[in-house]
N, C-alpha and C positions, 0 to 999 in steps of 0.2 A: 715896491711895486706890488700891486694886488694880484691875486691869482686870476688866471684867464681860463675860461672854458674853451672846449674845442670850437664852439660856435664863435667865441671871441677871436680865436686864432684864425679861423677861416675867414671871418669878416675883415680882420686886419690885413691878411694876405690879399684878399680881394681888393681892398682899398688901395693897396700898394700896386698891384698888377694893373688895376683899372686906369691908372694914370698914364699908361703907355699905349700907343696905338697898336702895337703888336699883340697885346693881350696875352692870353695863355697859349703855351705851345700845344701842339697836337698831342693826343694820348700816346702815340708812339714815341715822340720826342721826350715827353715826360717820363715814360717808362725807361728810356735810355738814361735820362738824367738821374732817375731814382737808382738805377743799377750802378751808375757812376758814384753816387753818394754812398751807397751801401759798400762799395769797394773801398772808398776812402775811410769809412768807419772800420772796416775789417783791417785795414792797414794800421790805423791808430790802436785798435785793440791788440793787434799783434805786437806793436811796439811797446805798449804799456804792460800787457799781461803775458806776452809770448817771449820767444827767444830771439827776436829780431830787433836789435837796437836801431835807432834812427841814425842816419848818416849825418855828419856834421853840418851839411848844407841843406838838410831837409827842413821844410816849413814847420813852425811850432804850432801845429794843430792840436786838437784835443778830442777825446771821445765826446765830451759835452757839445762842442761846436759841430761835430759831424752828425750827432743826433739832432741838433737844431736844424742843420741843413736838410736832413731827411724829413723832419716835421714840416719844414717850409715846402719842399717838393711834394710831399704827401697832401698838404693843404691845396697846393696848386692843382694837383691831379684831381682831387675830390671836387674842388670848385669848378674845374673845367667840365666835369661830367655831371654837375648839379647833385653831388652826393653829400649828404649831411653826415659828417664823421661821427657825431654823437649817436645818431640813429644806427649807423653801421656798427659802432662799438657795442651798442645795446643788443643788437642782433647776434653779434659774435659771443657776447657774454651769456646770452640765453642758450646759444648752441653749446657752449662749454658746460653750463649748469645742467643741461639735460643730456645730451649725447655723451658727454665725457664725465658725467657726475661721479661715476665709480671707477674711473680709469686710473687714478693716482691714489696713493695711500695718504689718507688724511691724518693730520696731526691730532692727537688726543688732547682735548682741552679740559681743563679742570673746571668744575662747576662751583 
């Protein structure tokens, strides 16, 4: 499978959601769904990297699947508000490159 851009992902999610009469959930409902998915990611990270093993009857989820769920909900959220995630990403990276340019200790690279 070829690599997808954020625009490709947003378009694919929109094509999927557009086939249903209900369309996108409200921003408040999407925020609740996002929080729910982040909680599920936290649970998986705790099972995999933490001290809390899964119960025998717990679903066989993964960090990868939970991140995928978050990306889907994030795309729904952005699409519902007409936000281009690529543009949002570019703005955030500019912020980090300027405001936080000297916040962290950079690695020394050999020339």
